[in-house]
C-alpha positions as CSV (number, residue, x, y, z in Angstrom):
1,M,30.6,11.9,24.2
2,K,34.1,13.1,23.1
3,T,34.1,10.7,20.4
4,L,30.9,11.8,19.3
5,W,32.1,15.4,19.2
6,K,35.0,14.4,17.3
7,T,33.1,12.5,14.6
8,V,31.0,15.6,14.3
9,N,33.8,17.7,13.8
10,I,35.2,15.2,11.1
11,A,31.8,15.4,9.3
12,L,31.9,19.3,9.1
13,V,35.0,19.6,7.7
14,A,34.4,16.9,5.6
15,L,31.4,18.9,4.3
16,R,33.3,22.1,4.3
17,L,35.7,20.6,1.7
18,N,32.7,20.2,-0.6
19,A,30.8,23.4,0.2
20,L,28.8,23.7,-2.9
21,R,28.1,20.1,-3.4
22,S,26.7,20.0,0.2
23,F,24.7,23.0,0.0
24,L,23.3,21.6,-3.7
25,T,22.6,18.1,-1.8
26,M,20.3,20.3,1.1
27,L,18.5,22.1,-1.4
28,G,15.9,19.2,-1.5
29,I,15.6,19.4,2.4
30,I,15.7,23.0,2.4
31,I,12.8,23.7,-0.3
32,G,10.8,20.9,1.6
33,I,10.9,22.5,5.1
34,A,10.4,25.7,3.7
35,S,7.4,25.2,1.7
36,V,5.8,22.9,4.4
37,I,6.4,25.7,7.1
38,V,4.7,28.5,4.8
39,M,1.9,26.2,3.6
40,V,1.1,25.5,7.5
41,S,1.6,29.0,8.5
42,V,-1.1,30.4,5.6
43,S,-3.2,27.4,6.5
44,S,-3.2,27.9,10.2
45,G,-3.8,31.9,9.9
46,S,-6.6,31.4,7.3
47,R,-8.1,28.9,9.7
48,Q,-7.9,31.2,12.8
49,A,-9.6,34.3,10.8
50,V,-12.3,31.9,9.5
51,E,-12.9,30.7,13.1
52,Q,-12.8,34.3,14.3
53,A,-15.2,35.4,11.8
54,I,-17.7,32.3,12.7
55,N,-17.3,32.8,16.5
56,S,-18.0,36.6,16.2
57,L,-21.5,35.4,14.7
58,G,-22.1,32.9,16.9
59,T,-22.4,28.9,16.8
60,N,-26.0,28.4,18.0
61,M,-27.5,31.4,15.8
62,L,-29.8,31.5,12.5
63,T,-29.9,34.1,10.4
64,I,-33.2,34.7,8.5
65,R,-32.9,37.0,5.4
66,P,-35.2,37.7,1.9
67,G,-34.0,35.9,-0.9
68,A,-34.8,36.2,-4.7
69,R,-38.2,36.5,-6.1
70,M,-39.5,35.3,-9.5
71,W,-40.8,38.2,-12.0
72,G,-42.0,37.4,-15.4
73,G,-40.3,33.7,-15.4
74,R,-36.9,35.2,-14.5
75,K,-35.3,35.5,-10.8
76,S,-34.6,38.7,-9.5
77,G,-31.4,39.4,-7.2
78,A,-30.9,38.1,-3.5
79,G,-32.8,39.9,-1.1
80,S,-35.2,41.5,-3.3
81,A,-38.3,39.1,-2.2
82,A,-40.7,40.6,0.2
83,P,-39.1,41.9,3.7
84,F,-39.6,40.4,6.8
85,T,-41.4,42.4,9.6
86,E,-41.7,42.9,13.3
87,K,-45.0,40.8,13.0
88,D,-43.1,38.4,11.2
89,M,-40.7,38.1,14.4
90,A,-43.5,37.9,16.8
91,A,-45.3,35.1,15.1
92,L,-41.9,33.1,15.3
93,R,-41.3,34.0,18.8
94,K,-44.5,32.9,19.5
95,R,-44.9,29.7,17.7
96,F,-41.1,28.1,18.7
97,D,-40.2,27.7,22.2
98,F,-36.8,26.7,21.1
99,I,-35.8,30.5,20.4
100,D,-33.6,31.8,23.2
101,D,-33.5,35.3,21.7
102,M,-34.1,37.4,18.5
103,S,-33.5,40.6,17.2
104,G,-34.2,42.5,13.7
105,R,-31.6,44.6,11.7
106,V,-31.6,47.6,9.3
107,E,-28.6,48.8,7.9
108,T,-27.0,51.7,5.7
109,S,-24.1,54.0,5.5
110,A,-24.1,57.7,6.7
111,P,-21.8,60.7,7.6
112,V,-21.4,61.0,11.2
113,I,-20.5,64.5,12.5
114,F,-19.2,65.5,15.9
115,G,-17.7,69.0,16.3
116,N,-15.6,69.6,13.3
117,R,-15.3,65.9,12.6
118,N,-17.1,63.8,10.2
119,W,-16.5,60.2,9.5
120,T,-19.0,57.8,7.1
121,T,-19.7,54.6,9.1
122,S,-22.2,51.6,9.1
123,I,-25.4,53.0,10.8
124,T,-27.2,49.7,12.0
125,G,-30.7,49.7,13.2
126,I,-31.2,47.0,16.0
127,H,-33.4,45.5,18.7
128,P,-31.5,45.5,22.4
129,A,-31.2,41.9,21.9
130,Y,-29.2,42.1,18.7
131,I,-26.0,42.5,21.1
132,P,-26.0,39.5,23.1
133,V,-27.5,37.3,20.0
134,R,-24.3,38.5,18.2
135,Q,-22.2,38.2,21.1
136,W,-21.1,42.0,21.2
137,V,-20.1,43.0,24.6
138,I,-21.1,46.6,26.0
139,E,-17.6,47.8,27.5
140,E,-18.8,51.2,28.8
141,G,-22.6,52.4,29.3
142,R,-25.4,50.8,28.6
143,N,-27.7,49.0,25.9
144,F,-30.9,50.4,24.7
145,T,-34.3,50.0,26.4
146,D,-37.4,48.6,25.1
147,R,-39.0,51.8,25.6
148,E,-36.4,53.6,23.4
149,T,-36.8,51.3,20.9
150,R,-40.6,51.7,20.5
151,S,-40.8,55.3,20.7
152,G,-37.7,56.0,18.2
153,G,-35.1,57.2,20.9
154,K,-32.3,59.1,19.3
155,V,-29.6,57.2,21.4
156,A,-26.4,55.4,20.1
157,I,-24.0,52.9,21.1
158,V,-20.6,53.1,19.0
159,G,-17.5,51.0,18.0
160,Q,-14.1,51.2,18.5
161,E,-13.0,52.9,15.5
162,I,-15.7,55.3,15.7
163,I,-14.2,56.3,19.4
164,E,-10.8,56.8,17.8
165,N,-11.6,58.7,14.5
166,I,-14.6,60.9,16.0
167,F,-13.8,61.5,19.6
168,D,-10.0,60.9,19.9
169,G,-10.1,57.9,21.9
170,Q,-11.7,59.7,24.6
171,S,-15.1,58.1,26.3
172,P,-18.0,59.6,24.2
173,I,-20.6,58.8,26.7
174,G,-23.1,61.5,26.9
175,L,-22.1,63.3,24.1
176,R,-24.0,64.4,21.3
177,I,-23.4,63.5,17.6
178,R,-25.4,64.2,14.6
179,I,-26.3,61.5,11.9
180,K,-27.7,62.9,8.7
181,N,-28.1,66.0,10.7
182,V,-30.2,64.1,13.2
183,P,-28.9,64.4,17.0
184,F,-28.2,61.4,18.6
185,T,-27.1,60.9,22.4
186,V,-24.1,58.3,22.8
187,I,-25.3,56.1,25.8
188,G,-22.7,53.1,25.1
189,T,-19.5,51.9,23.6
190,L,-18.8,48.4,22.3
191,R,-15.6,46.2,23.0
192,E,-13.1,45.9,20.3
193,K,-14.2,42.8,18.1
194,G,-11.7,43.1,15.3
195,A,-11.9,42.2,11.6
196,S,-15.2,40.4,10.4
197,G,-12.9,38.1,8.0
198,F,-14.9,39.5,5.1
199,G,-13.1,42.6,4.4
200,R,-14.6,44.8,6.8
201,S,-14.0,45.8,10.6
202,H,-16.7,45.1,13.1
203,D,-15.7,48.1,14.9
204,D,-16.4,50.7,12.5
205,V,-20.4,50.6,13.5
206,I,-23.0,52.7,15.1
207,F,-25.7,51.1,16.8
208,I,-29.0,53.3,17.0
209,P,-32.8,51.7,17.9
210,I,-34.4,49.9,14.8
211,S,-37.2,52.1,14.8
212,T,-35.2,55.2,14.6
213,A,-33.0,53.8,11.8
214,R,-36.3,53.1,9.6
215,M,-37.8,56.5,10.3
216,R,-34.9,58.9,10.4
217,I,-31.9,57.3,8.9
218,S,-32.5,54.6,6.1
219,G,-35.6,55.8,4.6
220,K,-36.8,52.4,4.7
221,A,-40.1,53.3,6.7
222,D,-42.1,51.8,3.8
223,R,-45.9,52.3,4.4
224,S,-46.5,49.1,2.1
225,V,-44.4,47.1,4.4
226,P,-44.5,48.7,7.6
227,N,-41.9,47.8,10.3
228,M,-39.7,45.9,8.0
229,V,-36.5,44.3,8.9
230,E,-33.8,43.4,6.5
231,R,-32.4,40.2,8.7
232,I,-33.7,38.2,11.5
233,Y,-30.9,37.1,13.9
234,L,-32.0,34.4,16.3
235,T,-30.3,32.2,18.9
236,I,-31.5,28.4,19.4
237,D,-31.6,27.0,22.8
238,P,-28.1,24.9,23.0
239,E,-30.0,21.9,24.0
240,F,-32.1,21.9,20.9
241,D,-30.8,20.4,17.5
242,M,-29.9,23.1,15.2
243,A,-30.8,21.5,12.1
244,F,-34.3,20.4,13.2
245,A,-34.5,24.1,14.6
246,Q,-33.7,25.2,10.9
247,Q,-35.9,22.7,9.4
248,E,-39.2,23.8,11.5
249,L,-38.5,27.4,10.8
250,K,-38.4,26.9,6.7
251,E,-41.4,25.0,6.9
252,Y,-43.4,27.9,9.1
253,I,-41.8,30.6,7.2
254,R,-43.0,29.0,4.0
255,E,-46.7,28.9,5.7
256,M,-46.2,32.8,6.7
257,R,-45.3,33.8,3.2
258,K,-47.9,31.5,1.4
259,I,-45.2,29.6,-0.8
260,T,-47.0,27.1,-2.6
261,P,-45.7,23.3,-2.3
262,G,-43.2,22.5,-4.8
263,A,-41.9,26.4,-5.3
264,E,-38.6,27.7,-4.1
265,D,-38.1,29.5,-1.3
266,D,-38.1,33.2,-1.2
267,F,-35.9,33.3,1.9
268,N,-33.0,31.7,3.2
269,V,-32.2,30.3,6.9
270,A,-28.4,30.4,7.5
271,N,-27.1,28.1,10.0
272,Y,-23.5,29.2,10.7
273,S,-22.7,25.8,12.5
274,E,-22.8,24.3,9.0
275,F,-19.8,26.7,8.2
276,I,-17.8,25.3,11.1
277,R,-18.5,21.6,10.1
278,A,-17.6,22.5,6.5
279,R,-14.4,24.5,7.7
280,N,-13.4,21.2,9.8
281,E,-13.7,19.1,7.1
282,S,-11.5,21.5,4.9
283,A,-9.0,21.6,7.3
284,A,-8.7,17.9,7.6
285,T,-8.6,17.6,3.9
286,L,-6.1,20.4,3.7
287,G,-3.8,18.8,6.7
288,L,-3.8,15.7,4.6
289,L,-2.6,17.3,1.6
290,L,0.3,19.5,3.4
291,A,1.5,16.0,5.3
292,A,1.6,14.2,1.7
293,T,3.4,17.3,0.5
294,A,5.8,17.4,3.6
295,I,6.4,13.4,2.9
296,I,7.4,14.1,-0.7
297,A,9.6,16.7,-0.2
298,L,11.5,14.8,2.6
299,V,11.8,11.9,0.8
300,V,13.0,13.6,-2.5
301,G,15.8,15.2,-0.2
302,G,16.7,12.0,1.4
303,I,17.1,10.4,-1.9
304,G,19.4,13.5,-2.8
305,I,21.1,12.8,0.5
306,M,21.8,9.2,-0.1
307,N,23.1,9.8,-3.6
308,I,25.7,12.2,-2.3
309,M,26.6,10.0,0.3
310,L,27.2,6.8,-1.8
311,V,29.4,9.3,-4.1
312,S,30.9,10.6,-1.1
313,V,31.9,7.0,0.1
314,T,33.4,5.9,-3.3
315,E,35.5,9.0,-3.2
316,R,36.7,8.4,0.2
317,T,37.5,4.6,-0.2
318,R,41.4,5.2,0.6
319,E,40.4,7.3,3.7
320,I,38.3,4.5,4.9
321,G,40.7,1.9,4.2
322,I,43.6,3.9,6.0
323,R,41.3,4.5,9.4
324,L,40.5,1.0,9.5
325,A,44.2,-0.2,9.2
326,V,44.9,2.1,11.9
327,G,42.5,0.9,14.3
328,A,39.3,2.4,13.4
329,R,36.4,0.1,14.3
330,R,33.5,-0.5,11.8
331,G,31.4,1.4,14.5
332,D,33.2,4.5,14.0
333,I,33.1,4.5,10.0
334,L,29.3,3.7,10.4
335,M,28.9,6.7,12.5
336,Q,30.9,9.3,10.7
337,F,29.0,9.0,7.4
338,L,25.8,8.8,9.5
339,V,26.8,12.0,11.4
340,E,27.6,13.6,7.8
341,A,24.0,12.7,6.6
342,V,22.2,14.0,9.6
343,T,24.4,17.2,9.7
344,L,23.5,17.9,6.1
345,C,19.6,17.2,6.9
346,L,19.8,19.6,10.1
347,I,21.7,22.5,8.3
348,G,18.8,22.1,5.8
349,S,16.3,22.1,7.8
350,F,17.5,25.4,9.7
351,F,17.9,27.0,6.7
352,G,14.6,25.7,5.6
353,V,12.9,27.2,8.9
354,A,14.5,30.5,8.2
355,I,13.3,30.7,4.7
356,G,9.9,29.4,5.6
357,L,9.3,31.9,8.2
358,G,10.7,34.9,6.1
359,S,8.3,33.9,2.9
360,G,5.4,33.8,5.3
361,T,5.8,37.1,7.0
362,L,6.6,38.5,3.2
363,I,3.3,37.0,2.1
364,S,1.1,38.3,4.9
365,R,2.8,41.7,4.4
366,L,2.0,42.2,0.8
367,S,-0.9,40.2,0.4
368,N,-2.8,40.7,3.8
369,I,-3.2,36.9,4.1
370,P,-3.2,36.1,7.8
371,V,-0.5,34.1,8.7
372,L,0.1,32.2,11.9
373,V,3.4,30.5,12.8
374,N,2.9,27.0,14.2
375,V,5.9,26.6,16.3
376,P,5.5,22.6,17.2
377,I,5.7,22.1,13.2
378,I,9.1,24.0,13.4
379,F,10.4,21.3,15.8
380,V,8.5,18.4,13.8
381,A,10.3,19.7,10.8
382,I,13.7,19.4,12.2
383,A,13.0,16.3,13.9
384,S,11.8,14.9,10.7
385,A,14.7,15.9,9.0
386,A,17.0,14.3,11.3
387,F,15.1,10.9,10.6
388,V,15.5,11.2,7.0
389,G,19.4,12.0,7.5
390,I,19.5,8.4,9.5
391,F,16.9,6.7,7.3
392,F,18.9,7.8,4.0
393,G,22.0,7.8,5.6
394,F,22.2,4.4,7.0
395,Y,22.9,2.3,3.5
396,P,25.9,4.2,2.4
397,A,27.3,4.4,6.0
398,R,26.7,0.6,6.5
399,K,28.4,0.2,3.0
400,A,31.3,2.4,4.1
401,S,31.6,0.3,7.4
402,L,31.7,-3.0,5.8
403,M,34.7,-2.4,3.2
404,N,37.6,-4.4,3.5
405,P,40.8,-2.4,4.7
406,I,43.1,-4.2,2.3
407,D,40.7,-3.5,-1.1
408,A,40.2,0.0,0.1
409,L,43.7,0.7,0.3
410,R,44.4,-0.6,-3.3
411,Y,41.4,1.8,-4.4
412,E,42.5,4.4,-6.8
């Protein structure tokens, strides 16, 4: 142990005497490790944000919404086709046993007033089943009743941002708010859900009964399409195949909407489990690219280490000869140069980790890209740097240890 410590001291002295050259040699390792840390942190953060967004939607949930319609041989925009209705929802529930639960949704934006405060937010008309279907949790109070939904009850459930901005963080249960000058009584609060991953907050929302939203808030109580819903959310029995359920729903909805064979659908049935599968495939591909990048960066850094160690061996030929002449073993010479190579790589890896973590934090603050520091990858990076030092430093170290002492002492 004492011999190893002396060897480390000798290596550090040699590196310090050629500080600039040592630093330039470490640059390859520093850049390689820093780039890997940044890429893995950004990749992990983005993946976590996508997972949170998808999990908030539900993995056994399907969404049905109107698509584009054909008009004069041209397609209109998405969502312009005929909307779905409460009658369509009832038909779907009656037809398919694999549907666990279902809710419609009508959404608009409107100002909310409480006392002398006002706040413009998302007003979402829903059925009571919407909360469990979308995996929301009532933190305080209660959900809507079927009676309140049928009769157009003026009751509301509010998100955490509404509580903070309108009620100063105090419990709003039983208080009255006005939405487009229509009075509503707050009967429940939603547990915080965070960002949706699509540029908006889940918590900046107020839920009201869907019939109330149609009649009093959204202006979507269209007599030509009574009881319309903008979207239908439904959950599938976990034991039932999602892809098969999706196909069955598509075929039946085509019949409902009288779409002729061969014609394009004027609706969309979205399966969020497909998003998860695509995300996993993308993550696997990204992982391979990151691994390739890390290997290339470390190999380039290792070649630089080998090159500078060969130069160092040549420059210190007389020193090696003197050490061998006074009794140093070839193993001591081998260990000395190996330690120098490994020390260069380890110091470079520490700088690389520090720069990588700092760059990740800076990227997160400047661009709002989520960054998640992956602690295990830091240790893997340091261990990899040590391996590179041993692998690429072995040849120069062995070359130094095999020198003939007499020839080494004659070297000028």
